[in-house]
ZADO-130889 format. One record per atom (N, C-alpha, C, O): z, y, x; residue in three letters; chain; residue number from 1. Coordinates in pm, whole numbers, plus 50000, padded with zeros to 5 digits. Layout:
[[Z, Y, X], "Ala", "A", NUM];
...
END
This chain:
[[78443, 40103, 41086], "Met", "A", 1];
[[78540, 40182, 41070], "Met", "A", 1];
[[78684, 40086, 41010], "Met", "A", 1];
[[78681, 39983, 40942], "Met", "A", 1];
[[78775, 40143, 41051], "Gly", "A", 2];
[[78897, 40059, 41034], "Gly", "A", 2];
[[78958, 40131, 40851], "Gly", "A", 2];
[[78913, 40222, 40781], "Gly", "A", 2];
[[79046, 40059, 40838], "Lys", "A", 3];
[[79112, 40119, 40721], "Lys", "A", 3];
[[79245, 40209, 40724], "Lys", "A", 3];
[[79334, 40187, 40806], "Lys", "A", 3];
[[79253, 40293, 40649], "Arg", "A", 4];
[[79369, 40368, 40654], "Arg", "A", 4];
[[79478, 40299, 40626], "Arg", "A", 4];
[[79489, 40240, 40518], "Arg", "A", 4];
[[79590, 40298, 40735], "Lys", "A", 5];
[[79746, 40224, 40705], "Lys", "A", 5];
[[79800, 40305, 40583], "Lys", "A", 5];
[[79792, 40426, 40561], "Lys", "A", 5];
[[79862, 40197, 40504], "Ser", "A", 6];
[[79932, 40256, 40353], "Ser", "A", 6];
[[80063, 40333, 40464], "Ser", "A", 6];
[[80088, 40311, 40582], "Ser", "A", 6];
[[80121, 40420, 40375], "Ser", "A", 7];
[[80274, 40451, 40417], "Ser", "A", 7];
[[80380, 40338, 40369], "Ser", "A", 7];
[[80380, 40266, 40270], "Ser", "A", 7];
[[80454, 40350, 40458], "Ala", "A", 8];
[[80553, 40246, 40423], "Ala", "A", 8];
[[80662, 40305, 40290], "Ala", "A", 8];
[[80668, 40426, 40271], "Ala", "A", 8];
[[80720, 40238, 40231], "Pro", "A", 9];
[[80801, 40285, 40111], "Pro", "A", 9];
[[80941, 40351, 40165], "Pro", "A", 9];
[[81008, 40292, 40249], "Pro", "A", 9];
[[80974, 40454, 40121], "Pro", "A", 10];
[[81113, 40484, 40174], "Pro", "A", 10];
[[81222, 40390, 40168], "Pro", "A", 10];
[[81235, 40319, 40068], "Pro", "A", 10];
[[81294, 40383, 40258], "Pro", "A", 11];
[[81418, 40294, 40253], "Pro", "A", 11];
[[81484, 40312, 40105], "Pro", "A", 11];
[[81477, 40411, 40033], "Pro", "A", 11];
[[81550, 40186, 40080], "Ala", "A", 12];
[[81634, 40222, 39931], "Ala", "A", 12];
[[81792, 40268, 39979], "Ala", "A", 12];
[[81864, 40219, 40066], "Ala", "A", 12];
[[81815, 40375, 39892], "Lys", "A", 13];
[[81951, 40442, 39928], "Lys", "A", 13];
[[82035, 40337, 39918], "Lys", "A", 13];
[[81999, 40239, 39852], "Lys", "A", 13];
[[82162, 40340, 39983], "Lys", "A", 14];
[[82268, 40262, 39960], "Lys", "A", 14];
[[82369, 40329, 39852], "Lys", "A", 14];
[[82400, 40448, 39864], "Lys", "A", 14];
[[82415, 40259, 39758], "Lys", "A", 15];
[[82528, 40302, 39671], "Lys", "A", 15];
[[82640, 40302, 39721], "Lys", "A", 15];
[[82685, 40201, 39775], "Lys", "A", 15];
[[82706, 40413, 39714], "Ala", "A", 16];
[[82884, 40443, 39738], "Ala", "A", 16];
[[82931, 40359, 39672], "Ala", "A", 16];
[[82902, 40355, 39553], "Ala", "A", 16];
[[83027, 40253, 39734], "Pro", "A", 17];
[[83119, 40177, 39675], "Pro", "A", 17];
[[83220, 40281, 39547], "Pro", "A", 17];
[[83280, 40388, 39557], "Pro", "A", 17];
[[83201, 40195, 39447], "Lys", "A", 18];
[[83326, 40270, 39341], "Lys", "A", 18];
[[83460, 40235, 39371], "Lys", "A", 18];
[[83485, 40120, 39408], "Lys", "A", 18];
[[83572, 40340, 39355], "Leu", "A", 19];
[[83688, 40349, 39402], "Leu", "A", 19];
[[83751, 40305, 39264], "Leu", "A", 19];
[[83716, 40342, 39152], "Leu", "A", 19];
[[83853, 40217, 39299], "Asp", "A", 20];
[[83931, 40169, 39178], "Asp", "A", 20];
[[84018, 40319, 39098], "Asp", "A", 20];
[[84052, 40428, 39144], "Asp", "A", 20];
[[84027, 40266, 38985], "Thr", "A", 21];
[[84105, 40391, 38892], "Thr", "A", 21];
[[84267, 40321, 38850], "Thr", "A", 21];
[[84370, 40381, 38819], "Thr", "A", 21];
[[84245, 40195, 38860], "Thr", "A", 22];
[[84343, 40105, 38814], "Thr", "A", 22];
[[84457, 40028, 38956], "Thr", "A", 22];
[[84406, 39965, 39049], "Thr", "A", 22];
[[84596, 40050, 38945], "Phe", "A", 23];
[[84663, 40011, 39052], "Phe", "A", 23];
[[84751, 39916, 39023], "Phe", "A", 23];
[[84760, 39879, 38906], "Phe", "A", 23];
[[84846, 39847, 39140], "Asp", "A", 24];
[[84940, 39797, 39097], "Asp", "A", 24];
[[85076, 39865, 39087], "Asp", "A", 24];
[[85108, 39956, 39164], "Asp", "A", 24];
[[85142, 39828, 39007], "Cys", "A", 25];
[[85274, 39910, 38984], "Cys", "A", 25];
[[85399, 39874, 39067], "Cys", "A", 25];
[[85457, 39765, 39064], "Cys", "A", 25];
[[85442, 40005, 39158], "Pro", "A", 26];
[[85549, 39959, 39261], "Pro", "A", 26];
[[85659, 39931, 39172], "Pro", "A", 26];
[[85740, 39859, 39230], "Pro", "A", 26];
[[85693, 39958, 39057], "Phe", "A", 27];
[[85828, 39923, 38994], "Phe", "A", 27];
[[85810, 39795, 38913], "Phe", "A", 27];
[[85901, 39725, 38958], "Phe", "A", 27];
[[85763, 39743, 38844], "Cys", "A", 28];
[[85752, 39624, 38759], "Cys", "A", 28];
[[85665, 39502, 38857], "Cys", "A", 28];
[[85674, 39383, 38826], "Cys", "A", 28];
[[85596, 39541, 38957], "Asn", "A", 29];
[[85516, 39467, 39039], "Asn", "A", 29];
[[85413, 39368, 38976], "Asn", "A", 29];
[[85411, 39249, 39008], "Asn", "A", 29];
[[85316, 39431, 38872], "Arg", "A", 30];
[[85222, 39389, 38808], "Arg", "A", 30];
[[85114, 39421, 38858], "Arg", "A", 30];
[[85126, 39532, 38910], "Arg", "A", 30];
[[84990, 39372, 38872], "Lys", "A", 31];
[[84881, 39365, 38934], "Lys", "A", 31];
[[84790, 39499, 38784], "Lys", "A", 31];
[[84795, 39498, 38661], "Lys", "A", 31];
[[84727, 39584, 38876], "Lys", "A", 32];
[[84614, 39662, 38788], "Lys", "A", 32];
[[84660, 39680, 38659], "Lys", "A", 32];
[[84598, 39656, 38555], "Lys", "A", 32];
[[84807, 39736, 38676], "Thr", "A", 33];
[[84844, 39802, 38517], "Thr", "A", 33];
[[84853, 39958, 38517], "Thr", "A", 33];
[[84866, 40014, 38408], "Thr", "A", 33];
[[84848, 40021, 38614], "Cys", "A", 34];
[[84839, 40156, 38652], "Cys", "A", 34];
[[84742, 40238, 38650], "Cys", "A", 34];
[[84687, 40259, 38758], "Cys", "A", 34];
[[84693, 40306, 38534], "Val", "A", 35];
[[84555, 40384, 38541], "Val", "A", 35];
[[84590, 40536, 38560], "Val", "A", 35];
[[84676, 40601, 38500], "Val", "A", 35];
[[84501, 40579, 38661], "Ala", "A", 36];
[[84525, 40742, 38733], "Ala", "A", 36];
[[84420, 40798, 38628], "Ala", "A", 36];
[[84318, 40735, 38600], "Ala", "A", 36];
[[84448, 40906, 38580], "Lys", "A", 37];
[[84390, 41005, 38515], "Lys", "A", 37];
[[84388, 41127, 38575], "Lys", "A", 37];
[[84498, 41178, 38598], "Lys", "A", 37];
[[84279, 41193, 38609], "Leu", "A", 38];
[[84291, 41306, 38692], "Leu", "A", 38];
[[84206, 41419, 38590], "Leu", "A", 38];
[[84095, 41389, 38547], "Leu", "A", 38];
[[84272, 41554, 38554], "Glu", "A", 39];
[[84215, 41663, 38506], "Glu", "A", 39];
[[84196, 41776, 38611], "Glu", "A", 39];
[[84284, 41860, 38636], "Glu", "A", 39];
[[84080, 41771, 38666], "Pro", "A", 40];
[[84032, 41881, 38760], "Pro", "A", 40];
[[84029, 41993, 38707], "Pro", "A", 40];
[[84055, 42081, 38789], "Pro", "A", 40];
[[84005, 42038, 38585], "Lys", "A", 41];
[[84023, 42164, 38547], "Lys", "A", 41];
[[84171, 42228, 38555], "Lys", "A", 41];
[[84202, 42338, 38601], "Lys", "A", 41];
[[84245, 42140, 38506], "Leu", "A", 42];
[[84405, 42205, 38494], "Leu", "A", 42];
[[84458, 42138, 38636], "Leu", "A", 42];
[[84577, 42153, 38662], "Leu", "A", 42];
[[84384, 42074, 38716], "Arg", "A", 43];
[[84427, 42038, 38867], "Arg", "A", 43];
[[84583, 41982, 38862], "Arg", "A", 43];
[[84679, 42010, 38934], "Arg", "A", 43];
[[84571, 41896, 38750], "Val", "A", 44];
[[84692, 41792, 38722], "Val", "A", 44];
[[84644, 41655, 38746], "Val", "A", 44];
[[84524, 41642, 38720], "Val", "A", 44];
[[84713, 41535, 38795], "Ala", "A", 45];
[[84706, 41409, 38796], "Ala", "A", 45];
[[84804, 41327, 38724], "Ala", "A", 45];
[[84920, 41366, 38734], "Ala", "A", 45];
[[84782, 41223, 38655], "Arg", "A", 46];
[[84877, 41133, 38641], "Arg", "A", 46];
[[84828, 40983, 38658], "Arg", "A", 46];
[[84714, 40938, 38655], "Arg", "A", 46];
[[84965, 40914, 38678], "Ile", "A", 47];
[[84936, 40762, 38678], "Ile", "A", 47];
[[85028, 40731, 38568], "Ile", "A", 47];
[[85125, 40802, 38542], "Ile", "A", 47];
[[85000, 40633, 38507], "Glu", "A", 48];
[[85103, 40579, 38447], "Glu", "A", 48];
[[85083, 40412, 38424], "Glu", "A", 48];
[[84978, 40354, 38396], "Glu", "A", 48];
[[85208, 40358, 38444], "Cys", "A", 49];
[[85191, 40206, 38420], "Cys", "A", 49];
[[85197, 40145, 38270], "Cys", "A", 49];
[[85304, 40142, 38208], "Cys", "A", 49];
[[85084, 40100, 38218], "Arg", "A", 50];
[[85085, 40037, 38093], "Arg", "A", 50];
[[85187, 39919, 38035], "Arg", "A", 50];
[[85200, 39886, 37917], "Arg", "A", 50];
[[85249, 39871, 38139], "Val", "A", 51];
[[85362, 39769, 38092], "Val", "A", 51];
[[85509, 39835, 38086], "Val", "A", 51];
[[85576, 39838, 37983], "Val", "A", 51];
[[85560, 39898, 38233], "Cys", "A", 52];
[[85685, 39957, 38214], "Cys", "A", 52];
[[85706, 40119, 38215], "Cys", "A", 52];
[[85808, 40187, 38231], "Cys", "A", 52];
[[85578, 40152, 38192], "His", "A", 53];
[[85553, 40319, 38129], "His", "A", 53];
[[85611, 40421, 38228], "His", "A", 53];
[[85641, 40538, 38201], "His", "A", 53];
[[85624, 40350, 38362], "Ala", "A", 54];
[[85639, 40450, 38507], "Ala", "A", 54];
[[85554, 40542, 38493], "Ala", "A", 54];
[[85454, 40511, 38428], "Ala", "A", 54];
[[85563, 40682, 38546], "Arg", "A", 55];
[[85460, 40767, 38560], "Arg", "A", 55];
[[85508, 40810, 38649], "Arg", "A", 55];
[[85621, 40793, 38694], "Arg", "A", 55];
[[85394, 40895, 38695], "Tyr", "A", 56];
[[85395, 41029, 38811], "Tyr", "A", 56];
[[85284, 41128, 38792], "Tyr", "A", 56];
[[85166, 41102, 38768], "Tyr", "A", 56];
[[85345, 41251, 38806], "Asp", "A", 57];
[[85216, 41363, 38768], "Asp", "A", 57];
[[85228, 41414, 38916], "Asp", "A", 57];
[[85329, 41396, 38983], "Asp", "A", 57];
[[85127, 41474, 38956], "Cys", "A", 58];
[[85139, 41587, 39064], "Cys", "A", 58];
[[85010, 41712, 39056], "Cys", "A", 58];
[[84927, 41721, 38965], "Cys", "A", 58];
[[85017, 41767, 39129], "Glu", "A", 59];
[[84884, 41858, 39153], "Glu", "A", 59];
[[84794, 41821, 39240], "Glu", "A", 59];
[[84819, 41755, 39341], "Glu", "A", 59];
[[84658, 41872, 39197], "Ile", "A", 60];
[[84544, 41789, 39295], "Ile", "A", 60];
[[84428, 41903, 39291], "Ile", "A", 60];
[[84412, 41991, 39206], "Ile", "A", 60];
[[84350, 41876, 39410], "Thr", "A", 61];
[[84252, 41965, 39438], "Thr", "A", 61];
[[84127, 41913, 39400], "Thr", "A", 61];
[[84112, 41799, 39357], "Thr", "A", 61];
[[84016, 42012, 39419], "Pro", "A", 62];
[[83895, 41955, 39364], "Pro", "A", 62];
[[83842, 41839, 39403], "Pro", "A", 62];
[[83793, 41761, 39321], "Pro", "A", 62];
[[83846, 41806, 39563], "Ile", "A", 63];
[[83820, 41706, 39586], "Ile", "A", 63];
[[83914, 41546, 39589], "Ile", "A", 63];
[[83891, 41455, 39669], "Ile", "A", 63];
[[84000, 41544, 39504], "Ser", "A", 64];
[[84105, 41455, 39521], "Ser", "A", 64];
[[84066, 41327, 39417], "Ser", "A", 64];
[[84012, 41363, 39313], "Ser", "A", 64];
[[84085, 41206, 39432], "Glu", "A", 65];
[[84041, 41082, 39410], "Glu", "A", 65];
[[84142, 41025, 39356], "Glu", "A", 65];
[[84250, 41068, 39398], "Glu", "A", 65];
[[84148, 40930, 39263], "Pro", "A", 66];
[[84250, 40862, 39210], "Pro", "A", 66];
[[84335, 40772, 39327], "Pro", "A", 66];
[[84458, 40762, 39330], "Pro", "A", 66];
[[84244, 40710, 39420], "Ile", "A", 67];
[[84347, 40656, 39528], "Ile", "A", 67];
[[84475, 40777, 39595], "Ile", "A", 67];
[[84591, 40754, 39627], "Ile", "A", 67];
[[84403, 40899, 39598], "Asp", "A", 68];
[[84498, 40970, 39673], "Asp", "A", 68];
[[84596, 41021, 39603], "Asp", "A", 68];
[[84690, 41063, 39671], "Asp", "A", 68];
[[84607, 41029, 39491], "Val", "A", 69];
[[84727, 40999, 39361], "Val", "A", 69];
[[84819, 40896, 39404], "Val", "A", 69];
[[84933, 40912, 39449], "Val", "A", 69];
[[84752, 40783, 39384], "Tyr", "A", 70];
[[84848, 40652, 39387], "Tyr", "A", 70];
[[84922, 40678, 39526], "Tyr", "A", 70];
[[85041, 40710, 39535], "Tyr", "A", 70];
[[84831, 40660, 39638], "Ala", "A", 71];
[[84880, 40708, 39778], "Ala", "A", 71];
[[85005, 40783, 39777], "Ala", "A", 71];
[[85113, 40741, 39819], "Ala", "A", 71];
[[84979, 40921, 39717], "Glu", "A", 72];
[[85092, 41035, 39717], "Glu", "A", 72];
[[85218, 40963, 39610], "Glu", "A", 72];
[[85332, 41008, 39619], "Glu", "A", 72];
[[85199, 40890, 39544], "Trp", "A", 73];
[[85303, 40833, 39434], "Trp", "A", 73];
[[85394, 40729, 39532], "Trp", "A", 73];
[[85514, 40736, 39557], "Trp", "A", 73];
[[85300, 40636, 39577], "Ile", "A", 74];
[[85356, 40510, 39684], "Ile", "A", 74];
[[85473, 40565, 39778], "Ile", "A", 74];
[[85583, 40514, 39795], "Ile", "A", 74];
[[85406, 40714, 39851], "Asp", "A", 75];
[[85447, 40762, 39951], "Asp", "A", 75];
[[85584, 40832, 39909], "Asp", "A", 75];
[[85672, 40842, 39995], "Asp", "A", 75];
[[85607, 40882, 39777], "Lys", "A", 76];
[[85716, 40928, 39732], "Lys", "A", 76];
[[85810, 40860, 39709], "Lys", "A", 76];
[[85928, 40883, 39737], "Lys", "A", 76];
[[85753, 40750, 39645], "Cys", "A", 77];
[[85861, 40605, 39612], "Cys", "A", 77];
[[85952, 40576, 39739], "Cys", "A", 77];
[[86074, 40570, 39748], "Cys", "A", 77];
[[85842, 40558, 39844], "Glu", "A", 78];
[[85928, 40528, 39991], "Glu", "A", 78];
[[85993, 40653, 40015], "Glu", "A", 78];
[[86110, 40622, 40042], "Glu", "A", 78];
[[85981, 40775, 40019], "Glu", "A", 79];
[[86070, 40830, 40070], "Glu", "A", 79];
[[86212, 40850, 39991], "Glu", "A", 79];
[[86313, 40886, 40052], "Glu", "A", 79];
[[86212, 40818, 39832], "Glu", "A", 80];
[[86330, 40822, 39777], "Glu", "A", 80];
[[86422, 40684, 39803], "Glu", "A", 80];
[[86544, 40672, 39790], "Glu", "A", 80];
[[86331, 40590, 39841], "Asn", "A", 81];
[[86402, 40446, 39902], "Asn", "A", 81];
[[86497, 40486, 40010], "Asn", "A", 81];
[[86618, 40460, 40008], "Asn", "A", 81];
[[86432, 40555, 40110], "Asp", "A", 82];
[[86484, 40587, 40246], "Asp", "A", 82];
[[86602, 40690, 40219], "Asp", "A", 82];
[[86687, 40708, 40306], "Asp", "A", 82];
[[86606, 40753, 40108], "Glu", "A", 83];
[[86693, 40861, 40098], "Glu", "A", 83];
[[86814, 40791, 40047], "Glu", "A", 83];
[[86926, 40821, 40086], "Glu", "A", 83];
[[86789, 40690, 39954], "Asp", "A", 84];
[[86898, 40600, 39912], "Asp", "A", 84];
[[86977, 40529, 40013], "Asp", "A", 84];
[[87097, 40516, 39987], "Asp", "A", 84];
[[86933, 40481, 40121], "Asn", "A", 85];
[[86970, 40403, 40220], "Asn", "A", 85];
[[87048, 40489, 40311], "Asn", "A", 85];
[[87096, 40443, 40414], "Asn", "A", 85];
END
């Protein structure tokens, strides 16, 4: 008589990579000085630079992430620069 095969352990779950909440400032060009704070209940987000105090506020959706807010801020900055030229 043969032995029963033991069941293989389930594969380990991969952890999703953590997204940054600190970013480079587009105004003073310092690394990792802008901090993103999301208020999902109020549907508002703010990014503020700890050095030059530049900030950006916007409305968010329940699935918004800090990187989305930062990307929107960069897009608005580029839009303003294009209008000036």
